[in-house]
N, C-alpha and C positions, 0 to 999 in steps of 0.2 A: 738539203743542206744540214746536215746530218746533228754538230757538234752547234752548241748555241755559245753564244759569249756572252757571260756574267759581266755584268756593267757592276762597277765597282762604287757610283755614289749612291744610297741610298738614302737618301730623302727620300724617295715617294716607297719604299717600304718602310721609314719610320711613317708615316702619314698612316700607313694602313693599321702598323701600332697600334697609335693616337688614334685611332678611331675616325680620321676625317674624310679619309675614300676607300672605297671592296679594293680588295684585293685580285679582283679579274680584272680589273684595267688596268694596272699595275703588270701583274702576269702580261696582258696585251701589250702592253708597249715593253714591258723590257725583249718581249722575242720580237716589237720592229723594231728594236735597237740592234737588237743584237743579227738578225738579218742584213739590215742595214750594212752592220762592221764590219761581215762578213764579204758585202757585195764590194764594199770598197777596197780591202785589202786583195781581197780577188782581180779585182782593177788595176792594182796597183802590180800586184805580182803582174800578171802581163802585159802592162807596159814596162817589166824588166825592174822598177824600183826595188833597192834594194834590203832585201826579206829580214836583214837584221836591222837595219833603219824603218821598218815598216810594224817591226816589233817596239822598237824601243816609244815610237810616239804611239801605237795604238794603246801601249802598258801605261799611259801617264793617263787615260779612263778606265780602260779594263782591265780581267784578270790575265799576268802577264802567261802565266801559266794553257792558259788557254787561247791565248791573241800567238803563241808559236805552236801550240797543236794544229791550229786551223792554215797556218804559215807551213807545216810541216806535211800537212790532207796534198797540199796546192803543191810543193815545190818537191816533196820524198824526204824523209827523216835522215835521209842518210845527209844527203843535198845540203839539210839544213845542220845538222854536229859539222860537217865540212866549216863551212861555213862562220861557223861561230869561232870552230879552232882556228881558224888563219884574219879570224878579229882579237883570240885574245893574246896571237903570238905578236901583234901587230901592237 
């Protein structure tokens, strides 16, 4: 799992900045969240869920460009672009 998804919720990072917790546990939590999210995305794609819908759902909590990169990694950028084009036409 080479690509990590950055979680948009910054409350943990704010707690580090405010001095309530150390950075290392936050980094470990972010990595764990990223790994879980990537596994969920892969599982949904393996079960033939709509990649565009997956991007839409996960982009509510994660950075959209990174979610898109993960989906493209698994289905191919050409396939993703074709799906996005057909989605834009409808």
